[in-house]
Backbone as numpy.savetxt, mean C-alpha at the origin, in Angstrom:
# Nx Ny Nz CAx CAy CAz Cx Cy Cz
15.46 -13.11 4.00 14.64 -11.90 4.00 15.50 -10.65 4.00
16.55 -10.62 4.79 17.40 -9.44 4.85 18.03 -9.14 3.51
18.33 -10.20 2.74 18.91 -9.98 1.43 17.96 -9.24 0.51
16.67 -9.65 0.53 15.68 -8.97 -0.31 15.48 -7.53 0.13
15.40 -7.31 1.43 15.23 -5.94 1.93 16.44 -5.10 1.58
17.63 -5.68 1.68 18.84 -4.96 1.30 18.81 -4.52 -0.15
18.32 -5.40 -1.03 18.21 -5.04 -2.45 17.23 -3.89 -2.64
16.12 -3.89 -1.89 15.18 -2.78 -1.99 15.81 -1.47 -1.58
16.56 -1.50 -0.47 17.23 -0.29 -0.02 18.27 0.18 -1.03
19.02 -0.75 -1.61 20.00 -0.38 -2.62 19.34 0.20 -3.86
18.20 -0.40 -4.27 17.48 0.12 -5.42 17.01 1.53 -5.18
16.43 1.77 -3.99 15.97 3.11 -3.66 17.14 4.10 -3.64
18.27 3.70 -3.04 19.43 4.58 -2.99 20.01 4.87 -4.36
20.05 3.85 -5.23 20.57 4.04 -6.58 19.70 5.01 -7.36
18.38 4.88 -7.21 17.47 5.76 -7.94 17.64 7.21 -7.47
17.79 7.39 -6.16 17.96 8.75 -5.65 19.27 9.37 -6.13
20.28 8.55 -6.33 21.59 9.07 -6.75 21.73 9.19 -8.25
20.79 8.64 -9.02 20.92 8.64 -10.47 20.70 10.03 -11.04
21.20 10.31 -12.25 21.05 11.65 -12.84 19.61 12.09 -12.98
18.70 11.14 -13.23 17.29 11.51 -13.39 16.71 12.14 -12.14
17.30 11.82 -10.96 16.79 12.35 -9.72 17.67 13.46 -9.17
18.75 13.79 -9.85 19.67 14.83 -9.38 19.23 16.17 -9.95
18.11 16.67 -9.47 17.53 17.89 -10.00 17.85 19.06 -9.09
17.86 20.28 -9.68 18.02 21.48 -8.89 16.84 21.70 -7.95
15.69 21.15 -8.34 14.48 21.36 -7.57 13.88 20.01 -7.20
13.70 19.76 -5.89 13.13 18.49 -5.47 12.47 18.66 -4.11
11.70 17.65 -3.72 11.03 17.63 -2.43 11.44 16.38 -1.65
11.56 16.51 -0.35 11.66 15.38 0.57 10.43 15.46 1.47
9.64 14.39 1.48 8.33 14.44 2.13 8.11 13.23 3.01
7.59 13.44 4.20 7.10 12.35 5.04 5.64 12.07 4.71
5.26 10.80 4.69 3.91 10.41 4.29 3.30 9.52 5.37
2.10 9.86 5.80 1.29 8.97 6.63 -0.04 8.77 5.92
-0.46 7.51 5.76 -1.61 7.22 4.91 -2.56 6.24 5.58
-3.62 6.72 6.25 -4.69 5.81 6.65 -5.27 5.13 5.42
-5.70 3.87 5.56 -6.10 3.12 4.37 -7.28 2.20 4.63
-7.96 1.86 3.55 -9.06 0.88 3.52 -8.56 -0.27 2.67
-8.38 -1.44 3.28 -7.71 -2.57 2.63 -8.67 -3.73 2.43
-8.52 -4.43 1.31 -9.28 -5.66 1.10 -8.52 -6.61 0.17
-8.88 -7.89 0.28 -8.31 -8.94 -0.55 -9.35 -9.32 -1.60
-9.02 -9.11 -2.87 -9.96 -9.40 -3.95 -9.67 -10.75 -4.57
-10.72 -11.57 -4.68 -10.64 -12.85 -5.39 -11.11 -12.61 -6.81
-10.23 -12.82 -7.76 -10.51 -12.50 -9.15 -11.25 -13.67 -9.79
-12.54 -13.42 -10.14 -13.36 -14.45 -10.75 -14.01 -15.39 -9.76
-13.98 -15.09 -8.45 -14.57 -15.96 -7.43 -15.39 -15.11 -6.46
-16.62 -14.78 -6.86 -17.43 -13.87 -6.08 -17.82 -14.46 -4.72
-17.94 -15.79 -4.62 -18.31 -16.40 -3.35 -17.26 -16.11 -2.28
-16.00 -16.19 -2.64 -14.94 -15.88 -1.68 -14.92 -14.39 -1.35
-15.25 -13.55 -2.32 -15.31 -12.12 -2.03 -16.38 -11.80 -1.00
-17.45 -12.62 -0.94 -18.49 -12.41 0.06 -17.99 -12.73 1.47
-16.98 -13.60 1.58 -16.46 -14.00 2.89 -15.38 -13.05 3.37
-14.47 -12.69 2.48 -13.30 -11.91 2.89 -13.65 -10.42 2.88
-13.70 -9.86 4.09 -14.08 -8.47 4.24 -12.90 -7.53 4.25
-13.17 -6.27 4.48 -12.16 -5.21 4.44 -11.73 -4.82 5.84
-10.60 -4.15 5.93 -10.12 -3.64 7.22 -9.54 -2.25 7.03
-9.56 -1.48 8.12 -8.89 -0.19 8.13 -7.46 -0.40 8.62
-6.54 0.29 7.97 -5.13 0.06 8.27 -4.35 1.36 8.12
-3.04 1.25 7.90 -2.18 2.43 7.82 -0.93 2.10 7.01
-0.33 3.14 6.47 0.93 3.07 5.74 1.73 4.32 6.10
3.04 4.24 6.01 3.85 5.44 6.23 5.19 5.26 5.53
5.90 6.38 5.32 7.19 6.30 4.66 7.75 7.67 4.35
8.73 7.67 3.48 9.39 8.90 3.04 9.41 8.91 1.52
9.27 10.10 0.96 9.12 10.25 -0.50 10.10 11.28 -1.04
10.67 10.96 -2.18 11.52 11.90 -2.92 10.82 12.25 -4.22
10.68 13.54 -4.50 10.02 14.02 -5.72 11.00 14.92 -6.46
11.55 14.45 -7.56 12.48 15.23 -8.36 11.81 15.80 -9.59
11.90 17.12 -9.78 11.18 17.79 -10.86 12.02 17.78 -12.14
11.46 17.17 -13.18 12.08 17.19 -14.51 11.74 18.48 -15.24
10.60 19.08 -14.90 10.14 20.36 -15.42 9.15 20.91 -14.40
8.69 22.16 -14.53 7.74 22.68 -13.54 6.47 21.84 -13.39
6.09 21.13 -14.43 4.85 20.36 -14.38 5.01 18.86 -14.35
6.24 18.35 -14.27 6.46 16.90 -14.33 7.53 16.50 -13.33
7.23 15.47 -12.54 8.18 15.00 -11.52 8.22 13.48 -11.52
9.38 12.95 -11.11 9.55 11.52 -10.88 9.60 11.31 -9.37
8.85 10.31 -8.89 8.67 10.12 -7.46 9.10 8.71 -7.06
9.90 8.62 -6.01 10.25 7.33 -5.42 10.33 7.49 -3.91
10.81 6.49 -3.22 10.91 6.57 -1.76 10.92 5.19 -1.16
10.50 5.12 0.10 10.45 3.86 0.83 9.21 3.90 1.72
8.39 2.84 1.65 7.13 2.83 2.38 6.94 1.53 3.15
6.24 1.64 4.27 5.74 0.49 5.03 4.26 0.39 4.75
3.81 -0.77 4.25 2.40 -1.00 3.92 1.85 -2.16 4.74
0.70 -1.95 5.37 0.03 -2.98 6.15 -1.25 -3.37 5.43
-1.19 -4.46 4.65 -2.31 -4.90 3.83 -3.01 -6.08 4.50
-4.21 -6.46 3.99 -4.86 -7.62 4.55 -6.36 -7.60 4.43
-7.04 -8.28 5.39 -8.49 -8.41 5.38 -8.99 -8.56 6.82
-10.31 -8.42 6.99 -10.97 -8.62 8.28 -12.28 -9.33 8.03
-12.40 -10.58 8.47 -13.58 -11.40 8.20 -14.47 -11.48 9.43
-15.77 -11.32 9.20 -16.77 -11.62 10.22 -17.67 -12.76 9.76
-17.31 -13.40 8.66 -18.05 -14.54 8.13 -17.09 -15.70 7.90
-17.62 -16.91 7.95 -16.83 -18.11 7.74 -17.57 -19.04 6.80
-16.87 -20.07 6.34 -17.48 -21.10 5.51 -17.68 -22.34 6.37
-18.93 -22.81 6.52 -19.20 -23.94 7.39 -18.91 -25.27 6.68
-19.15 -26.39 7.39 -18.78 -27.69 6.84 -19.65 -28.10 5.66
-20.74 -27.37 5.40 -21.56 -27.63 4.21 -21.16 -26.75 3.04
-20.12 -25.94 3.25 -19.64 -25.06 2.19 -20.43 -23.78 2.06
-21.30 -23.48 3.04 -22.12 -22.28 2.98 -21.50 -21.17 3.82
-21.74 -19.94 3.40 -21.21 -18.78 4.11 -22.18 -18.40 5.23
-21.65 -18.19 6.42 -22.49 -17.77 7.54 -21.70 -16.80 8.41
-22.43 -15.92 9.12 -21.78 -15.03 10.08 -21.36 -15.83 11.30
-20.24 -15.42 11.92 -19.79 -16.09 13.13 -20.80 -15.80 14.25
-21.31 -16.85 14.87 -22.32 -16.70 15.92 -21.76 -15.99 17.14
-20.47 -16.08 17.34 -19.86 -15.51 18.53 -19.51 -14.04 18.38
-19.66 -13.51 17.17 -19.15 -12.17 16.91 -17.65 -12.18 16.72
-17.09 -13.36 16.50 -15.65 -13.48 16.32 -15.18 -12.91 15.00
-13.89 -12.67 14.92 -13.31 -12.10 13.71 -12.03 -12.84 13.36
-11.67 -12.78 12.09 -10.39 -13.30 11.60 -9.72 -12.16 10.84
-8.54 -11.79 11.26 -7.81 -10.67 10.64 -6.53 -11.19 10.02
-6.36 -10.92 8.74 -5.12 -11.23 8.05 -4.33 -9.97 7.80
-3.03 -10.02 8.07 -2.16 -8.85 7.87 -0.90 -9.27 7.13
-0.59 -8.55 6.07 0.64 -8.75 5.30 1.38 -7.42 5.28
2.55 -7.38 5.91 3.30 -6.13 6.07 4.49 -6.13 5.12
4.51 -5.13 4.23 5.52 -5.06 3.19 6.36 -3.78 3.31
7.61 -3.88 2.91 8.46 -2.73 2.67 8.54 -2.56 1.16
8.07 -1.42 0.65 7.94 -1.23 -0.79 8.68 0.02 -1.27
9.06 -0.02 -2.53 9.68 1.12 -3.22 8.78 1.53 -4.38
8.11 2.69 -4.31 7.30 3.16 -5.44 8.16 3.86 -6.48
7.74 3.77 -7.72 8.36 4.52 -8.82 7.22 5.10 -9.65
6.98 6.40 -9.49 5.81 7.04 -10.10 6.21 8.26 -10.93
5.35 8.61 -11.87 5.39 9.89 -12.57 4.25 10.75 -12.05
4.52 12.02 -11.83 3.52 12.93 -11.27 3.42 14.18 -12.15
2.21 14.48 -12.58 1.94 15.67 -13.40 1.29 16.73 -12.52
1.81 17.95 -12.54 1.34 19.03 -11.67 0.65 20.10 -12.50
-0.47 20.61 -11.98 -1.22 21.68 -12.63 -1.37 22.83 -11.63
-0.81 23.97 -11.95 -0.92 25.14 -11.06 -2.35 25.67 -11.07
-2.92 25.86 -9.88 -4.25 26.46 -9.76 -4.20 27.71 -8.88
-3.03 28.08 -8.43 -2.82 29.27 -7.63 -1.33 29.50 -7.49
-0.97 30.65 -6.89 0.45 30.96 -6.76 1.18 29.91 -5.94
0.52 29.37 -4.92 1.15 28.40 -4.05 0.39 27.06 -3.99
-0.51 26.84 -4.90 -1.34 25.64 -4.89 -1.27 24.92 -6.22
-1.17 23.60 -6.18 -1.18 22.82 -7.41 -1.97 21.54 -7.22
-2.59 21.10 -8.30 -3.20 19.79 -8.36 -2.21 18.84 -9.02
-2.28 17.55 -8.66 -1.36 16.60 -9.25 -2.06 15.27 -9.51
-1.63 14.63 -10.58 -2.10 13.29 -10.95 -0.86 12.40 -11.02
-0.92 11.23 -10.36 0.25 10.37 -10.23 -0.09 8.94 -10.62
0.84 8.28 -11.29 0.69 6.87 -11.63 2.03 6.19 -11.71
2.05 4.89 -11.40 3.31 4.15 -11.48 3.18 2.79 -10.82
4.32 2.24 -10.44 4.39 0.89 -9.87 5.11 0.91 -8.53
4.81 -0.10 -7.71 5.54 -0.34 -6.46 6.01 -1.79 -6.45
7.22 -1.99 -5.95 7.74 -3.34 -5.74 8.16 -3.45 -4.28
7.95 -4.63 -3.69 8.28 -4.76 -2.28 8.47 -6.19 -1.85
8.91 -6.32 -0.58 9.15 -7.63 0.01 8.54 -7.66 1.41
8.00 -8.82 1.78 7.29 -8.95 3.04 8.21 -8.88 4.25
7.78 -8.11 5.25 8.45 -8.08 6.54 7.87 -9.11 7.51
6.54 -9.25 7.51 5.88 -10.18 8.42 4.46 -10.41 7.94
3.86 -11.55 8.38 2.47 -11.83 8.09 1.85 -12.56 9.27
0.56 -12.31 9.51 -0.17 -12.99 10.58 -1.61 -13.22 10.13
-2.21 -14.29 10.65 -3.66 -14.51 10.57 -4.12 -14.74 12.00
-4.98 -13.87 12.50 -5.33 -13.85 13.92 -6.83 -14.04 14.09
-7.23 -15.11 14.79 -8.63 -15.34 15.11 -8.94 -14.90 16.52
-10.13 -14.30 16.72 -10.50 -13.78 18.03 -11.97 -14.09 18.30
-12.25 -14.67 19.45 -13.61 -14.94 19.92 -14.37 -15.92 19.02
-13.67 -16.85 18.38 -14.33 -17.87 17.58 -14.80 -19.01 18.49
-16.00 -19.53 18.22 -16.48 -20.70 18.93 -15.74 -21.94 18.46
-15.70 -23.01 19.26 -14.99 -24.23 18.84 -15.46 -24.77 17.50
-16.79 -24.70 17.24 -17.29 -25.21 15.97 -16.95 -24.31 14.80
-16.47 -23.10 15.08 -16.08 -22.19 14.01 -14.60 -22.30 13.67
-13.88 -23.09 14.44 -12.47 -23.33 14.14 -12.35 -24.59 13.28
-11.30 -24.63 12.46 -11.09 -25.82 11.63 -10.64 -25.48 10.24
-10.79 -26.42 9.33 -10.24 -26.30 7.98 -11.31 -26.40 6.91
-12.56 -26.00 7.23 -13.63 -26.10 6.24 -13.52 -25.02 5.17
-12.90 -23.92 5.49 -12.79 -22.83 4.54 -11.53 -22.94 3.70
-11.04 -21.77 3.27 -9.85 -21.74 2.40 -8.61 -22.20 3.14
-8.51 -21.87 4.43 -7.35 -22.25 5.24 -7.82 -22.54 6.66
-6.94 -23.06 7.47 -7.28 -23.41 8.85 -7.53 -22.13 9.66
-8.66 -22.11 10.39 -8.97 -20.98 11.25 -8.92 -21.43 12.71
-8.42 -20.56 13.58 -8.33 -20.86 15.00 -8.19 -19.57 15.77
-8.46 -19.62 17.06 -8.24 -18.46 17.92 -6.74 -18.25 18.13
-6.35 -17.01 18.24 -4.95 -16.69 18.41 -4.25 -16.51 17.07
-2.97 -16.17 17.14 -2.18 -15.95 15.94 -1.74 -17.28 15.35
-1.96 -17.42 14.04 -1.58 -18.64 13.34 -0.21 -18.46 12.70
0.52 -19.57 12.57 1.82 -19.53 11.91 1.71 -19.90 10.44
0.48 -19.82 9.88 0.27 -20.17 8.48 1.09 -19.26 7.58
1.71 -19.85 6.57 2.46 -19.09 5.56 1.54 -18.89 4.37
0.75 -17.82 4.40 -0.36 -17.65 3.46 -0.03 -16.74 2.29
0.62 -15.61 2.54 0.72 -14.56 1.53 2.04 -14.61 0.77
2.00 -14.04 -0.44 3.18 -13.94 -1.28 4.19 -13.00 -0.63
5.44 -13.41 -0.60 6.47 -12.58 0.01 6.90 -11.41 -0.88
6.57 -11.47 -2.15 6.92 -10.40 -3.10 5.64 -9.67 -3.49
5.71 -8.35 -3.51 4.57 -7.52 -3.89 4.95 -6.68 -5.10
4.08 -6.69 -6.12 4.19 -5.80 -7.28 2.81 -5.18 -7.48
2.74 -3.86 -7.48 1.43 -3.22 -7.54 1.40 -1.96 -8.38
0.18 -1.60 -8.78 -0.10 -0.39 -9.56 -0.56 0.70 -8.62
-0.09 1.93 -8.83 -0.50 3.09 -8.04 -1.16 4.13 -8.95
-2.35 4.59 -8.58 -3.04 5.66 -9.31 -3.61 6.63 -8.29
-3.28 7.92 -8.43 -3.75 8.87 -7.44 -3.90 10.27 -7.99
-4.57 11.11 -7.24 -4.73 12.53 -7.56 -4.86 13.29 -6.25
-4.39 14.52 -6.23 -4.46 15.26 -4.98 -4.11 16.72 -5.14
-3.91 17.36 -4.00 -3.62 18.79 -3.97 -2.42 19.03 -3.07
-1.59 19.99 -3.46 -0.41 20.38 -2.69 -0.45 21.88 -2.42
-0.16 22.26 -1.18 -0.14 23.66 -0.79 1.23 24.02 -0.24
1.84 25.07 -0.78 3.11 25.53 -0.28 2.89 26.54 0.84
3.54 26.31 2.00 3.44 27.19 3.16 4.79 27.87 3.34
4.82 29.19 3.23 6.10 29.89 3.30 6.93 29.61 2.07
8.25 29.60 2.25 9.13 29.41 1.10 9.46 27.96 0.83
9.31 27.08 1.85 9.79 25.72 1.67 8.83 24.62 2.11
7.98 24.88 3.08 7.14 23.80 3.60 6.03 23.44 2.62
5.74 22.14 2.52 4.73 21.61 1.63 3.73 20.78 2.45
2.44 21.03 2.25 1.38 20.20 2.79 0.59 19.60 1.64
0.22 18.33 1.75 -0.49 17.69 0.66 -1.49 16.66 1.12
-2.54 16.48 0.34 -3.50 15.39 0.51 -3.62 14.71 -0.84
-3.34 13.40 -0.86 -3.21 12.70 -2.14 -3.89 11.33 -2.05
-5.22 11.23 -2.24 -5.89 9.94 -2.26 -5.33 9.05 -3.38
-5.08 7.78 -3.05 -4.43 6.87 -4.00 -5.09 5.50 -3.96
-5.28 4.92 -5.14 -5.74 3.54 -5.26 -4.54 2.67 -5.61
-4.36 1.58 -4.86 -3.25 0.66 -5.09 -3.82 -0.73 -5.35
-3.38 -1.35 -6.43 -3.85 -2.68 -6.82 -2.66 -3.60 -7.06
-2.68 -4.76 -6.40 -1.60 -5.72 -6.58 -1.73 -6.40 -7.95
-0.61 -6.51 -8.66 -0.60 -7.12 -9.98 -0.24 -8.60 -9.94
0.65 -9.00 -9.03 0.95 -10.42 -8.87 -0.02 -11.04 -7.86
0.09 -12.32 -7.59 -0.83 -13.01 -6.69 -0.52 -12.68 -5.22
-1.57 -12.35 -4.46 -1.39 -12.15 -3.02 -1.20 -13.48 -2.31
-1.89 -14.52 -2.77 -1.75 -15.87 -2.23 -1.14 -16.73 -3.33
0.10 -17.18 -3.20 0.76 -17.93 -4.28 0.10 -19.29 -4.50
0.37 -19.88 -5.65 -0.25 -21.16 -6.01 0.24 -22.30 -5.12
1.41 -22.15 -4.49 1.94 -23.21 -3.64 1.65 -22.98 -2.16
0.73 -22.06 -1.83 0.38 -21.81 -0.43 -0.35 -23.03 0.14
-0.30 -23.18 1.46 -0.93 -24.30 2.15 -2.41 -23.99 2.38
-3.20 -24.10 1.30 -4.63 -23.80 1.34 -5.38 -24.92 0.64
-6.72 -24.89 0.75 -7.53 -25.99 0.26 -7.84 -25.92 -1.23
-7.60 -24.79 -1.88 -7.82 -24.67 -3.32 -6.93 -23.55 -3.85
-6.62 -23.64 -5.14 -5.82 -22.60 -5.78 -6.74 -21.42 -6.08
-6.33 -20.23 -5.68 -7.13 -19.02 -5.89 -6.25 -17.94 -6.51
-6.90 -17.05 -7.26 -6.22 -15.91 -7.86 -6.66 -14.66 -7.11
-5.78 -14.12 -6.30 -6.13 -13.01 -5.41 -5.15 -11.86 -5.57
-5.58 -10.68 -5.11 -4.69 -9.52 -5.07 -5.16 -8.55 -4.01
-4.22 -7.91 -3.32 -4.56 -6.88 -2.35 -4.93 -5.58 -3.07
-6.01 -4.96 -2.63 -6.39 -3.63 -3.09 -6.42 -2.69 -1.89
-6.22 -1.42 -2.12 -6.32 -0.45 -1.03 -6.67 0.93 -1.57
-7.40 1.68 -0.76 -7.63 3.11 -0.96 -6.98 3.83 0.20
-6.07 4.74 -0.09 -5.34 5.43 0.96 -5.54 6.94 0.84
-5.50 7.62 1.97 -5.51 9.08 2.03 -4.11 9.51 2.43
-3.24 9.75 1.45 -1.85 10.07 1.71 -1.73 11.51 2.22
-1.37 11.65 3.48 -1.15 12.96 4.10 0.34 13.24 4.07
0.74 14.37 3.49 2.16 14.63 3.23 2.60 15.94 3.86
3.77 15.90 4.46 4.43 17.09 5.01 5.89 17.04 4.57
6.32 18.08 3.87 7.69 18.03 3.35 8.25 19.41 3.08
9.41 19.41 2.42 10.14 20.63 2.14 10.69 20.61 0.72
10.67 21.78 0.11 11.35 21.99 -1.17 12.83 22.25 -0.92
13.64 21.77 -1.83 15.06 22.12 -1.90 15.28 22.65 -3.30
15.63 23.93 -3.39 15.65 24.59 -4.68 16.67 25.72 -4.64
17.56 25.75 -5.62 18.57 26.81 -5.69 17.98 28.14 -6.11
16.70 28.15 -6.50 16.09 29.36 -7.03 15.04 29.94 -6.08
15.22 29.74 -4.77 14.24 30.26 -3.83 14.19 31.78 -3.82
15.24 32.42 -4.31 15.23 33.88 -4.32 14.23 34.42 -5.34
13.83 33.56 -6.29 12.90 33.98 -7.32 11.49 34.03 -6.73
10.83 35.18 -6.73 9.52 35.31 -6.13 8.45 34.56 -6.92
8.70 34.30 -8.19 7.72 33.60 -9.01 8.01 32.10 -8.96
7.72 31.49 -7.82 8.02 30.06 -7.62 7.02 29.21 -8.39
7.47 28.10 -8.89 6.59 27.18 -9.56 6.59 25.86 -8.81
5.57 25.03 -9.04 5.44 23.79 -8.31 5.88 22.65 -9.19
């Protein structure tokens, strides 16, 4: 695992040091992103009825290098907490039912990811801009858990996709590699000469399988993590032209 994480850190460092990112004008931004996460079963609506959504969080640091006043390349390093929250189970007859106990099953897949995005900026005021962003993220898993809470004895077992039980399971369920699509739009406000505040809602969709074909489960499924995040950003411009009163974003 450390080897994969090391490669991610090296990739991020190489990108920041490359000529494409060595711009006179750039931003360094901290990001905190509350999120709505779910696991989508592609072509299997019955499983989508069982696997519910959860509220989660992401955070990281972002580098935005401006190629022109209206175009930037964005990378960084992020911690993403993906997964699901189930209040329904599959019984021994194969039917979906709510847990009688009010019990829940929470799956969490925690990744360290490196985004690589293009961002287009549109000035709507002297210090305000709208932006549209798209690109890819690649990452490697830090940890995963499946945690059952308040399940009745008859609700535990292996009738569903995987074994369910109270407490944290040591099941190796999720793909250790993450590749995903990022699409977002938002607004950025410049405060003073250097501080930046931003709100950037983003949709993230996994492109590879969230549950690999060799996972220890009862059937092969095609799944992917999806998320909607509200990226809250606080950062600073670094620009050799701050003396120019006609600043651009």
